[in-house]
C-alpha positions in Angstrom: 179.1 127.8 -168.4 177.2 125.3 -171.6 175.1 126.8 -173.4 173.9 127.7 -177.0 173.7 131.0 -179.1 169.6 130.8 -178.9 169.2 130.8 -175.4 171.8 133.8 -175.4 170.1 135.8 -177.7 166.9 135.0 -175.8 167.8 135.7 -172.2 169.4 139.3 -173.2 167.6 140.5 -176.2 164.7 140.2 -178.8 166.8 138.1 -181.6 164.4 139.4 -184.5 166.3 142.4 -183.6 169.3 141.6 -183.9 171.7 141.1 -186.8 171.7 136.7 -186.2 167.9 136.7 -187.7 169.5 134.9 -190.3 172.0 132.6 -188.2 171.3 129.0 -189.5 169.4 127.5 -186.6 172.6 124.6 -186.8 174.2 127.4 -185.5 171.7 128.6 -182.9 171.6 125.5 -181.2 175.5 124.2 -181.2 176.8 123.8 -178.1 179.5 126.4 -176.8 181.1 126.0 -173.3 182.0 129.9 -172.8 182.0 132.5 -169.7 179.4 134.8 -168.8 181.8 138.1 -170.3 178.7 139.1 -172.2 178.6 142.7 -174.2 174.9 144.0 -175.9 176.5 146.0 -179.0 174.6 148.4 -181.2 174.7 148.6 -185.2 176.9 151.4 -185.5 179.2 150.5 -182.9 179.5 146.4 -184.7 178.7 147.6 -188.4 182.5 146.8 -189.7 181.8 142.6 -188.1 178.6 142.0 -190.6 177.7 142.3 -193.7 174.1 143.7 -193.5 175.5 146.6 -191.7 179.0 146.6 -193.4 176.6 147.2 -196.8 174.4 149.7 -194.6 177.4 151.8 -193.4 178.8 151.8 -196.5 175.8 153.6 -198.6 175.4 155.6 -195.7 178.8 157.1 -196.2 178.7 157.2 -200.2 175.5 158.9 -200.0 177.2 161.4 -197.9 180.5 161.6 -199.8 178.4 162.6 -203.3 176.1 165.2 -201.3 177.2 168.3 -202.9 175.5 170.6 -200.1 178.0 167.7 -197.6 180.8 167.9 -199.8 180.9 171.9 -199.7 180.5 172.4 -195.9 183.5 169.7 -195.6 185.7 172.0 -197.9 184.8 174.7 -195.8 185.5 173.0 -192.4 189.1 171.7 -194.1 190.0 175.6 -195.0 189.3 177.1 -191.5 191.4 173.9 -190.2 194.4 175.4 -192.3 194.4 178.6 -191.3 193.5 178.0 -187.7 196.8 176.0 -188.5 199.0 178.6 -190.0 197.6 181.2 -187.6 199.5 178.8 -184.9 202.3 178.6 -186.4 203.0 182.4 -187.2 205.8 183.6 -184.8 204.6 186.1 -182.1 201.2 185.8 -183.7 198.4 185.3 -181.4 194.1 185.0 -181.6 191.9 187.9 -180.6 188.8 187.4 -178.8 186.9 188.8 -181.9 189.0 186.1 -183.9 188.7 183.4 -182.0 184.6 183.8 -181.1 184.8 184.2 -185.7 186.0 181.4 -186.0 184.1 179.0 -183.2 180.9 180.2 -184.5 181.8 179.2 -188.0 182.9 175.9 -186.7 179.6 175.8 -184.8 177.0 176.4 -187.5 179.2 173.8 -190.0 179.1 170.9 -187.5 175.3 172.1 -187.3 174.8 172.0 -191.2 176.3 168.5 -191.2 174.3 166.9 -188.3 171.4 167.8 -190.3 172.4 166.7 -193.7 173.1 163.4 -192.0 170.0 163.4 -190.4 168.0 163.2 -193.6 170.0 160.9 -195.5 170.1 158.8 -192.7 166.2 159.1 -192.8 166.3 158.2 -196.7 168.6 155.2 -195.9 166.3 154.0 -193.2 163.4 154.0 -195.6 165.3 151.8 -197.9 165.9 149.0 -196.0 163.2 149.4 -193.2 165.5 149.8 -190.0 167.7 152.2 -188.4 170.8 149.8 -188.3 172.2 151.9 -185.3 168.9 150.0 -183.9 170.1 146.6 -184.2 171.7 144.3 -181.5 175.6 142.3 -181.6 176.5 140.6 -179.2 180.2 139.9 -178.5 182.6 138.2 -175.8 185.2 139.5 -173.2 184.9 143.0 -174.8 186.6 141.3 -178.1 184.9 139.2 -180.5 181.9 138.9 -182.5 179.6 136.0 -182.3 179.2 135.6 -186.3 178.8 132.3 -188.6 180.6 131.3 -191.6 177.5 132.9 -194.2 177.9 136.0 -193.0 181.8 136.3 -193.3 181.3 134.9 -196.8 179.5 138.0 -198.3 182.5 140.2 -196.8 184.2 138.1 -198.1 183.6 135.9 -201.1 186.6 133.7 -201.7 185.6 132.0 -198.3 183.4 129.5 -200.6 186.3 127.8 -202.1 187.3 127.2 -198.4 188.3 123.1 -198.1 186.8 122.6 -194.6 182.8 122.1 -195.5 182.4 121.3 -191.5 183.4 125.5 -190.8 179.9 126.3 -192.2 178.2 124.8 -189.4 179.5 126.1 -186.5 179.4 129.4 -184.6 182.5 131.6 -184.9 184.1 135.0 -183.1 185.6 137.2 -184.8 187.2 140.9 -184.5 189.1 143.5 -186.6 187.8 142.1 -190.0 188.2 145.6 -191.1 191.1 145.3 -191.1 191.3 142.2 -193.1 189.2 143.9 -195.5 192.3 146.3 -195.6 194.6 144.0 -196.2 193.2 142.4 -198.9 192.2 145.5 -200.9 196.0 146.9 -200.8 197.2 143.4 -201.6 199.1 143.4 -198.4 200.6 139.9 -197.5 198.8 137.7 -194.8 199.7 135.0 -191.8 198.0 132.7 -190.5 198.2 131.6 -186.3 196.8 128.8 -184.6 197.2 125.0 -183.9 196.6 122.8 -181.2 197.4 122.8 -177.2 200.0 120.4 -176.2 197.6 117.9 -173.9 194.6 118.2 -172.1 193.2 117.0 -169.1 193.4 113.5 -168.1 195.9 113.4 -170.2 199.8 113.7 -168.8 200.2 112.9 -165.0 202.8 113.7 -162.2 203.4 111.2 -160.0 204.7 112.0 -156.5 205.8 109.7 -153.0 206.6 110.6 -149.8 209.1 108.0 -148.2 206.4 106.9 -146.0 204.6 105.9 -148.6 202.2 108.5 -149.9 201.5 108.5 -153.4 199.5 112.3 -154.9 198.8 112.4 -158.8 198.7 115.2 -160.5 197.0 116.2 -163.8 200.2 118.2 -165.0 197.6 120.7 -167.4 196.1 122.0 -164.1 198.6 121.5 -161.7 195.3 120.1 -159.7 194.7 116.3 -158.6 192.1 117.1 -161.1 191.7 113.3 -161.7 188.0 111.2 -161.7 186.4 111.5 -158.6 189.2 113.4 -156.8 188.0 116.6 -156.1 191.2 117.6 -153.9 192.4 121.6 -154.8 195.6 120.7 -153.5 198.0 121.8 -155.9 201.6 120.5 -156.9 203.1 123.0 -155.1 201.7 123.0 -152.2 202.2 119.2 -152.1 206.2 120.4 -152.3 205.1 122.9 -149.6 203.9 120.2 -147.2 206.8 117.7 -148.3 209.8 120.1 -147.9 211.7 116.9 -147.3 210.0 113.6 -147.4 209.7 114.1 -151.6 212.0 110.8 -152.4 210.3 109.8 -155.9 208.8 111.3 -158.7 207.6 110.6 -162.4 205.5 111.6 -165.5 203.3 109.6 -166.8 201.8 110.0 -170.7 198.9 108.5 -171.5 197.6 110.6 -174.3 196.8 107.8 -176.9 196.6 110.4 -180.1 195.3 113.4 -181.6 191.6 114.5 -180.2 189.0 115.6 -183.2 189.5 119.0 -182.2 193.3 119.0 -182.3 193.4 117.1 -185.5 190.5 120.3 -187.1 192.8 123.2 -185.5 195.1 122.3 -188.4 192.8 121.6 -190.4 191.1 124.9 -189.7 194.4 127.0 -190.3 195.3 125.5 -193.7 192.1 125.8 -195.5 191.7 129.3 -194.2 195.4 130.2 -195.1 194.7 128.8 -198.9 191.6 131.0 -199.4 193.6 133.9 -198.1 197.1 132.9 -199.7 198.0 133.2 -196.5 201.7 132.2 -194.5 201.1 129.6 -191.6 203.1 129.6 -188.3 201.9 126.3 -185.8 203.9 126.9 -182.5 203.4 124.0 -180.6 204.0 125.4 -177.2 206.3 122.9 -175.6 208.7 125.2 -174.8 206.2 127.2 -172.9 205.1 123.9 -170.9 208.5 123.5 -170.3 208.8 126.9 -168.3 205.7 126.4 -166.8 206.7 122.7 -165.3 209.9 124.4 -164.2 208.4 127.2 -162.2 205.7 124.8 -160.4 208.8 122.7 -159.9 211.1 125.1 -158.4 211.0 124.2 -154.3 211.7 120.6 -155.6 215.2 119.1 -154.1 217.2 119.8 -157.6 218.1 116.0 -158.2 214.7 115.1 -158.5 213.9 118.5 -160.1 216.4 117.6 -163.0 215.4 114.0 -163.4 211.4 114.8 -163.6 212.7 118.1 -166.2 214.5 115.3 -168.1 211.5 112.8 -168.5 208.5 116.1 -169.1 210.5 117.4 -172.0 211.1 113.1 -173.6 207.0 113.0 -173.1 205.8 116.4 -174.3 208.7 116.0 -177.4 206.5 112.6 -178.1 203.9 114.5 -178.4 205.0 117.6 -180.0 206.6 114.6 -182.7 203.0 113.3 -183.2 201.4 116.8 -184.0 204.3 117.0 -186.5 203.5 114.3 -188.6 199.7 115.3 -188.5 200.8 118.9 -189.7 202.7 117.1 -192.4 200.2 114.8 -193.0 197.1 117.8 -193.1 199.9 120.1 -195.5 199.8 117.1 -198.4 197.1 118.6 -200.1 198.1 122.6 -199.3 201.1 122.1 -201.6 201.2 125.5 -202.7 201.4 127.0 -198.8 204.4 128.3 -196.8 204.2 127.1 -193.5 207.0 127.5 -190.4 206.2 125.3 -186.8 207.8 126.4 -183.9 208.9 124.2 -181.1 211.4 124.1 -178.4 213.9 121.5 -180.7 213.2 124.3 -183.6 216.2 125.7 -182.1 217.0 128.7 -185.2 213.1 129.6 -184.8 212.4 129.5 -181.6 215.6 132.0 -180.9 214.2 134.4 -183.5 210.6 134.4 -182.0 212.7 135.4 -178.5 214.5 138.0 -180.4 212.0 139.6 -182.0 209.7 139.7 -179.6 211.8 141.6 -177.2 211.3 144.9 -178.0 207.6 144.4 -177.0 208.4 143.4 -173.6 211.4 145.2 -171.9 209.7 148.2 -170.6 206.6 147.2 -171.0 204.0 148.3 -168.2 201.3 146.5 -169.5 203.0 143.2 -170.2 204.5 144.0 -166.0 200.8 144.4 -165.0 199.3 140.9 -166.8 202.3 138.5 -165.4 203.4 140.3 -162.4 201.2 138.2 -160.3 201.8 135.3 -161.9 204.9 133.1 -160.9 204.3 131.2 -164.3 204.5 134.2 -166.1 206.9 133.3 -168.7 204.8 131.0 -170.1 201.7 133.6 -170.4 203.6 135.4 -172.0 205.0 132.9 -174.8 201.2 132.2 -175.2 200.5 136.1 -175.9 203.6 136.6 -177.9 203.2 133.7 -180.4 200.2 134.9 -181.5 202.4 137.4 -183.5 204.5 135.0 -184.7 203.8 135.2 -189.1 204.4 139.0 -188.0 208.3 138.1 -186.5 209.1 135.3 -188.9 207.4 136.3 -192.3 207.4 140.6 -191.7 203.6 139.9 -192.1 201.7 143.0 -190.6 198.3 141.3 -190.7 198.1 138.4 -189.4 194.6 135.5 -188.7 194.5 133.6 -185.6 192.5 130.8 -186.2 192.1 129.1 -182.9 189.8 128.2 -180.3 187.4 130.8 -178.6 189.6 130.1 -175.5 192.4 132.0 -176.8 190.4 135.4 -177.0 192.3 137.0 -174.4 195.5 136.2 -175.7 194.8 138.0 -179.0 193.6 140.7 -177.3 196.8 141.3 -175.2 198.9 140.3 -178.1 196.9 143.4 -180.2 197.5 145.7 -177.2 201.3 145.2 -177.1 201.9 145.2 -180.8 200.1 148.6 -180.9 200.3 149.4 -184.4 203.0 147.3 -185.7 200.8 144.6 -186.1 196.9 144.1 -187.2 195.8 140.8 -185.0 192.2 139.2 -186.6 190.4 137.1 -184.9 189.1 133.7 -186.5 188.0 131.6 -183.5 185.2 128.5 -182.9 184.2 126.9 -180.2 185.5 124.1 -178.0 184.2 121.4 -179.0 182.1 119.3 -176.9 182.8 115.2 -175.9 180.6 113.1 -175.8 179.9 113.0 -172.5 177.5 116.0 -172.8 179.0 118.2 -170.4 183.0 119.0 -170.8 185.3 119.3 -173.6 186.8 117.4 -175.3 190.3 119.3 -173.7 188.4 119.4 -170.0 186.9 115.6 -170.3 188.3 112.2 -169.4 190.5 110.1 -171.3 187.2 107.7 -172.4 185.4 110.8 -174.1 188.5 112.7 -175.6 187.8 111.3 -179.6 191.3 110.5 -180.3 191.7 110.0 -184.1 191.6 106.3 -185.2 191.1 105.0 -181.2 187.9 103.0 -180.2 186.4 104.5 -177.4 187.6 101.9 -174.7 190.9 102.3 -175.9 191.4 106.5 -175.1 193.9 106.4 -172.4 193.9 108.2 -169.0 195.1 107.7 -165.9 194.6 104.1 -164.3 
């Protein structure tokens, strides 16, 4: 769905009653392609993610914590709690009905007094700011990340003013768990960062199959379908193999990817620039190993000799793409000589195996992972995409990890947080998928002529001929 934040806000809330009143017009009108998975939230629920709301909430908290009567009531509540715990631990002692009635009455009275003081202080703060922060509206995507923008983040994290990638100031951002980033910085905890490009997109790598009667079918390896220009057929590679179980006599891979796109390049630039600001350690997963699992799964019913041959070709072409990315990463890293970074890919065997070893405890017996992957024949590739976001935790031991990535990876980040529980905190700092020059599709999903490869003229963009 091609839209922009201004249109979304106008459809769902009064913009002047939202936290986005100060969002720059350029950010409000920036074209974004996201699904209709939007939830309106109130200021109290989302206060930790926005500078204005955080300031309001912090001021209210400070006023309450310094109010003598509020302090006195809290102290009495704590004393009651300790008394209750002590009585429970006394062997053979129970509560009489009278004691329990007295306890409940005291607790109820204290809670009422606290509410009254809080209401009074809320009215005072509301008078100072001219509004009640609980009535300010925010917007959340996929019940995970909030719409945001750079200058609001900079108010909470002033070090962002030094960021080298100035263009990130002019695009929408999507954030989550910023309170964990503040906690990590306050406690001087090491921070890991993860992100980077997909291996390839639509209209870049193809699988061509020919049957013994001359029928030729070409499939796009990014979507497992005949999603080529002008072809609306929905048949998948698996379905074609099932339809011709013994008739496929030739299979080959065509790699038409001519370089790195603008978004792929920026996914690396942004990662390094944010890491420099927070003095973090980087891990970049280049997911060729996941693509191999994906391809093996969809070719599982192909005749064994053909399958081995095409997998060998597919690996060779993916390695070429990975090598190109490695060159780009080294080039970008030259501007950040003080940063530590690792790149995980199929041929980096020690890191790959360490990745598998470290994630194993989070997968074994996990009913959550079984639930989200059990229906998918490509579940091994899905598991990779979710757990790769924990690579800084696995490889560096950094409990706090910032995901600098495309908003299309929102779900993976949420699931990664879910399976790691309290062992790791994943903070999301996501950016939109770039719109291509065709004005309709993202660079990832557009045809070859609109890919915007770095250093490639528009007429030499590749694609299937």
